[in-house]
ROSE-4610 file (N, C-alpha, C; in Angstrom, 1 decimal, always signed):
// ROSE-4610
residu = [M/M/M/K/K/K/I/I/I/R/R/R/L/L/L/P/P/P/T/T/T/L/L/L/L/L/L/L/L/L/V/V/V/L/L/L/L/L/L/L/L/L/L/L/L/T/T/T/T/T/T/P/P/P/A/A/A/S/S/S/A/A/A/N/N/N/G/G/G/L/L/L/G/G/G/N/N/N/D/D/D/K/K/K/A/A/A/A/A/A/H/H/H/I/I/I/T/T/T/A/A/A/S/S/S/T/T/T/A/A/A/A/A/A/G/G/G/I/I/I/V/V/V/L/L/L/A/A/A/Q/Q/Q/N/N/N/K/K/K/P/P/P/F/F/F/N/N/N/K/K/K/W/W/W/K/K/K/P/P/P/W/W/W/Q/Q/Q/R/R/R/V/V/V/L/L/L/F/F/F/N/N/N/V/V/V/V/V/V/V/V/V/I/I/I/G/G/G/G/G/G/G/G/G/K/K/K/E/E/E/W/W/W/Y/Y/Y/D/D/D/S/S/S/R/R/R/H/H/H/P/P/P/D/D/D/R/R/R/H/H/H/S/S/S/A/A/A/D/D/D/W/W/W/G/G/G/D/D/D/I/I/I/A/A/A/A/A/A/D/D/D/A/A/A/V/V/V/G/G/G/A/A/A/V/V/V/S/S/S/A/A/A/E/E/E/G/G/G/V/V/V/V/V/V/W/W/W/V/V/V/V/V/V/H/H/H/K/K/K/T/T/T/W/W/W]
num = [1/1/1/2/2/2/3/3/3/4/4/4/5/5/5/6/6/6/7/7/7/8/8/8/9/9/9/10/10/10/11/11/11/12/12/12/13/13/13/14/14/14/15/15/15/16/16/16/17/17/17/18/18/18/19/19/19/20/20/20/21/21/21/22/22/22/23/23/23/24/24/24/25/25/25/26/26/26/27/27/27/28/28/28/29/29/29/30/30/30/31/31/31/32/32/32/33/33/33/34/34/34/35/35/35/36/36/36/37/37/37/38/38/38/39/39/39/40/40/40/41/41/41/42/42/42/43/43/43/44/44/44/45/45/45/46/46/46/47/47/47/48/48/48/49/49/49/50/50/50/51/51/51/52/52/52/53/53/53/54/54/54/55/55/55/56/56/56/57/57/57/58/58/58/59/59/59/60/60/60/61/61/61/62/62/62/63/63/63/64/64/64/65/65/65/66/66/66/67/67/67/68/68/68/69/69/69/70/70/70/71/71/71/72/72/72/73/73/73/74/74/74/75/75/75/76/76/76/77/77/77/78/78/78/79/79/79/80/80/80/81/81/81/82/82/82/83/83/83/84/84/84/85/85/85/86/86/86/87/87/87/88/88/88/89/89/89/90/90/90/91/91/91/92/92/92/93/93/93/94/94/94/95/95/95/96/96/96/97/97/97/98/98/98/99/99/99/100/100/100/101/101/101/102/102/102/103/103/103/104/104/104/105/105/105/106/106/106/107/107/107]
x = [-18.6/-20.1/-21.0/-21.6/-22.7/-23.8/-24.5/-26.4/-27.2/-28.5/-29.2/-30.3/-31.1/-31.9/-32.8/-33.6/-34.9/-34.8/-32.9/-32.3/-32.4/-31.8/-31.6/-32.8/-33.8/-35.0/-35.5/-35.2/-36.4/-35.2/-33.8/-32.4/-33.0/-33.5/-33.8/-35.5/-36.3/-37.7/-37.2/-36.5/-36.5/-36.0/-35.0/-34.3/-35.0/-36.2/-36.9/-37.8/-38.6/-40.1/-39.8/-40.9/-40.8/-40.5/-39.7/-38.6/-39.3/-40.5/-41.2/-42.6/-42.9/-44.0/-44.3/-45.9/-46.2/-45.8/-45.5/-44.8/-43.3/-42.5/-41.7/-41.1/-40.3/-39.5/-38.3/-38.5/-37.4/-36.4/-35.4/-34.0/-34.0/-35.0/-35.0/-35.6/-36.4/-36.9/-35.9/-34.5/-34.1/-32.5/-32.9/-31.9/-32.2/-33.8/-34.2/-34.2/-34.3/-34.2/-32.3/-31.7/-30.3/-29.8/-30.3/-29.7/-30.6/-31.6/-32.0/-31.5/-31.2/-30.7/-29.1/-28.0/-26.7/-26.8/-28.1/-28.2/-28.5/-29.4/-29.7/-28.4/-27.7/-26.2/-25.1/-24.8/-24.1/-24.4/-25.2/-25.9/-25.6/-25.6/-25.5/-24.0/-23.2/-21.6/-20.7/-19.6/-18.5/-17.7/-17.4/-16.8/-18.5/-19.5/-20.5/-21.4/-22.3/-22.9/-22.8/-21.8/-20.8/-21.3/-21.5/-21.7/-23.1/-23.5/-25.0/-25.3/-26.5/-27.8/-27.7/-27.7/-27.3/-25.6/-25.0/-23.3/-23.6/-24.5/-24.2/-25.2/-26.2/-27.2/-26.3/-25.3/-24.6/-23.5/-22.9/-22.1/-22.3/-24.1/-24.5/-25.1/-25.4/-26.0/-24.5/-23.7/-22.2/-21.5/-20.7/-20.1/-20.4/-21.6/-22.4/-23.3/-23.5/-24.4/-24.1/-23.2/-22.3/-21.3/-20.9/-19.9/-20.1/-21.7/-22.6/-22.8/-22.8/-23.4/-22.0/-20.8/-19.4/-18.4/-19.8/-19.1/-19.9/-21.4/-22.3/-21.9/-21.5/-20.9/-19.6/-18.6/-17.3/-17.8/-18.9/-19.4/-20.6/-21.1/-21.9/-22.6/-21.8/-22.5/-23.1/-23.2/-23.6/-24.6/-24.2/-24.8/-25.1/-26.3/-26.7/-26.6/-26.0/-26.0/-27.0/-27.7/-28.6/-28.8/-29.2/-29.4/-30.7/-31.7/-32.6/-32.3/-30.6/-30.9/-30.0/-29.6/-29.0/-30.2/-31.0/-32.4/-33.0/-32.7/-33.5/-33.0/-31.4/-30.5/-30.9/-30.7/-31.4/-32.3/-33.8/-34.9/-34.4/-33.9/-33.6/-33.0/-31.7/-31.1/-31.6/-32.2/-33.0/-34.5/-34.9/-35.4/-35.0/-33.7/-33.2/-32.8/-32.0/-32.2/-33.5/-34.8/-36.0/-36.0/-35.8/-36.1/-35.1/-33.9/-32.8/-33.5/-34.5/-34.9/-35.8/-36.8/-37.9/-37.6/-36.5/-36.0/-35.5/-34.5/-33.5/-34.6/-35.6/-37.0/-37.6/-37.3/-38.5/-37.8/-36.6/-36.0/-35.1]
y = [-35.6/-36.2/-35.5/-36.1/-35.9/-36.5/-35.9/-36.6/-35.4/-36.2/-35.2/-34.9/-33.6/-32.7/-34.3/-35.3/-35.7/-36.6/-37.3/-38.1/-38.1/-36.5/-36.2/-35.9/-35.6/-35.1/-36.4/-37.8/-38.8/-39.3/-39.8/-39.7/-38.8/-37.3/-36.8/-37.3/-37.6/-37.6/-38.9/-40.2/-41.7/-41.0/-40.4/-40.2/-39.2/-38.9/-38.1/-39.1/-39.7/-40.4/-41.6/-41.3/-41.9/-43.3/-43.7/-44.9/-46.4/-45.9/-47.6/-47.8/-48.8/-49.1/-50.4/-50.4/-51.8/-52.8/-52.4/-53.4/-53.4/-53.7/-53.5/-52.4/-53.0/-52.7/-51.0/-50.2/-48.8/-49.3/-50.3/-50.5/-51.1/-52.3/-52.8/-51.9/-51.0/-49.3/-48.6/-48.4/-47.4/-48.3/-49.6/-50.1/-50.3/-50.3/-50.4/-49.2/-47.9/-46.7/-46.3/-46.4/-46.6/-46.8/-47.8/-49.0/-48.3/-48.2/-47.6/-46.4/-45.4/-44.3/-44.3/-45.4/-45.6/-46.6/-46.7/-47.7/-46.6/-45.4/-44.4/-43.7/-43.4/-42.7/-43.6/-44.8/-45.2/-45.7/-45.8/-46.2/-44.8/-43.8/-41.6/-41.8/-42.5/-42.0/-43.6/-42.5/-43.4/-44.0/-45.5/-46.2/-47.1/-46.8/-47.7/-47.6/-46.6/-46.9/-47.5/-48.1/-48.6/-50.3/-50.7/-51.7/-51.7/-53.5/-53.8/-53.5/-53.7/-53.1/-54.7/-56.2/-57.1/-56.5/-56.2/-55.9/-54.6/-53.7/-52.8/-53.4/-53.9/-54.7/-55.3/-56.2/-57.1/-56.4/-55.0/-54.5/-53.9/-53.6/-52.8/-53.6/-54.8/-55.9/-56.0/-56.6/-57.4/-56.3/-55.7/-54.4/-53.6/-52.8/-52.1/-52.2/-53.3/-54.1/-54.6/-55.9/-56.3/-55.9/-54.8/-54.1/-53.8/-53.6/-52.7/-53.6/-54.7/-56.1/-56.3/-56.3/-56.9/-55.9/-55.0/-53.3/-53.8/-53.8/-54.1/-55.5/-57.0/-57.5/-57.7/-56.9/-56.1/-55.2/-54.7/-53.8/-54.7/-55.8/-55.5/-54.8/-54.3/-53.7/-52.0/-51.8/-50.8/-51.5/-52.2/-52.9/-54.3/-54.5/-56.0/-56.3/-57.6/-57.9/-59.0/-58.5/-59.3/-59.9/-61.2/-61.3/-61.0/-60.4/-59.8/-58.7/-57.7/-56.5/-56.8/-57.5/-57.8/-57.9/-58.7/-58.9/-57.7/-56.7/-55.4/-54.9/-54.4/-54.0/-54.4/-55.8/-56.3/-55.4/-56.3/-55.2/-53.4/-53.0/-51.5/-51.2/-52.4/-52.4/-52.7/-53.6/-53.8/-52.7/-52.0/-50.9/-50.3/-49.6/-48.7/-49.2/-50.3/-49.9/-50.5/-50.0/-50.5/-48.5/-48.3/-46.8/-46.1/-46.5/-45.9/-46.1/-47.1/-47.5/-46.4/-46.6/-45.5/-44.4/-43.7/-42.1/-42.2/-43.3/-43.1/-43.4/-44.1/-44.4/-43.4/-42.1/-40.9/-39.6/-39.8/-38.6/-39.0]
z = [-156.8/-156.6/-157.3/-158.1/-159.3/-158.6/-158.3/-157.5/-158.0/-159.0/-159.5/-158.5/-158.8/-158.0/-157.6/-158.5/-158.3/-157.3/-157.0/-156.9/-155.5/-155.2/-153.9/-152.9/-153.9/-152.9/-152.6/-153.5/-153.1/-152.2/-152.0/-150.7/-149.4/-149.7/-148.1/-148.0/-148.8/-148.6/-147.7/-148.1/-147.5/-145.9/-145.8/-144.7/-143.7/-144.0/-143.2/-142.8/-143.5/-143.1/-142.0/-141.6/-140.0/-139.7/-138.9/-138.5/-138.6/-138.4/-138.2/-139.0/-139.7/-140.7/-140.2/-140.2/-139.7/-139.0/-138.4/-136.7/-137.1/-137.9/-138.6/-136.9/-136.5/-135.1/-136.1/-134.9/-135.6/-136.5/-135.7/-136.4/-137.7/-138.1/-138.9/-139.9/-139.7/-140.8/-140.7/-139.9/-140.3/-140.9/-141.3/-142.2/-143.8/-143.4/-145.1/-145.6/-144.7/-145.3/-145.3/-144.5/-144.6/-145.7/-146.3/-147.1/-148.8/-148.9/-149.7/-150.0/-149.4/-149.7/-150.2/-149.7/-149.7/-151.1/-151.1/-152.7/-154.2/-153.8/-154.8/-154.8/-153.9/-154.0/-154.6/-154.3/-155.3/-156.7/-156.8/-158.5/-159.2/-158.5/-159.0/-159.3/-158.7/-158.9/-159.1/-159.7/-160.2/-159.5/-159.5/-160.4/-160.5/-159.2/-159.1/-159.9/-161.1/-161.8/-162.8/-163.1/-164.2/-164.0/-162.7/-162.2/-162.8/-162.8/-162.9/-161.5/-161.6/-160.2/-159.5/-159.9/-158.7/-158.0/-158.6/-158.5/-157.2/-157.5/-156.0/-155.0/-155.5/-154.2/-153.8/-154.1/-152.8/-152.5/-153.3/-152.7/-150.8/-151.8/-150.3/-149.1/-149.4/-148.4/-147.7/-148.2/-148.2/-147.7/-147.6/-147.7/-146.3/-146.8/-145.8/-145.2/-145.2/-144.2/-143.2/-143.9/-143.6/-142.5/-142.5/-142.3/-140.8/-140.9/-140.2/-138.7/-139.5/-138.8/-137.8/-138.5/-137.7/-136.7/-137.1/-135.9/-134.9/-135.3/-133.6/-132.8/-133.7/-133.3/-132.2/-132.5/-131.7/-130.6/-130.8/-129.5/-128.8/-128.4/-128.1/-126.6/-126.1/-124.7/-125.2/-126.0/-127.2/-128.6/-129.2/-130.2/-130.0/-130.8/-131.1/-133.0/-133.0/-134.7/-134.6/-136.0/-135.9/-137.7/-137.9/-138.9/-140.1/-139.1/-139.7/-140.2/-140.2/-140.2/-141.8/-141.7/-143.0/-144.6/-143.8/-144.6/-145.1/-143.5/-144.2/-145.4/-145.0/-145.7/-147.6/-147.2/-148.9/-149.1/-148.4/-148.8/-149.5/-148.1/-149.0/-150.2/-150.3/-151.6/-152.8/-152.8/-154.0/-153.8/-153.2/-153.4/-154.2/-153.9/-154.2/-155.6/-156.3/-157.6/-158.6/-157.8/-158.3/-158.7/-157.3/-157.5/-158.4/-158.4/-159.5/-161.3/-161.3/-162.6/-162.6/-162.1/-162.2/-162.7/-161.9/-162.0/-163.8/-163.9/-165.1/-166.3/-166.2/-167.1/-167.1/-166.4/-166.2/-166.7/-166.0/-166.1/-167.5]
């Protein structure tokens, strides 16, 4: 797995960012952060780096985010499934593609 240094630093920054922003709940902010980090890592590694950006976004939201929500729905005593979490995953996935585009244009 080859991750470029600027990408690694950006992922670390995202993961250490406070999880609450402008009234967003901690859960939604955590979904945005995790989805962004996952999207950045996906875009840097085979076979995902050969995919089109919209394909990576779809994979990130449906497979990773949807999988997490499916898991949450199967364990209602400890987790709560929420369509808002999927929306937050979508925001993070699209953000990741924006970050990847900027990084590839500047480095």
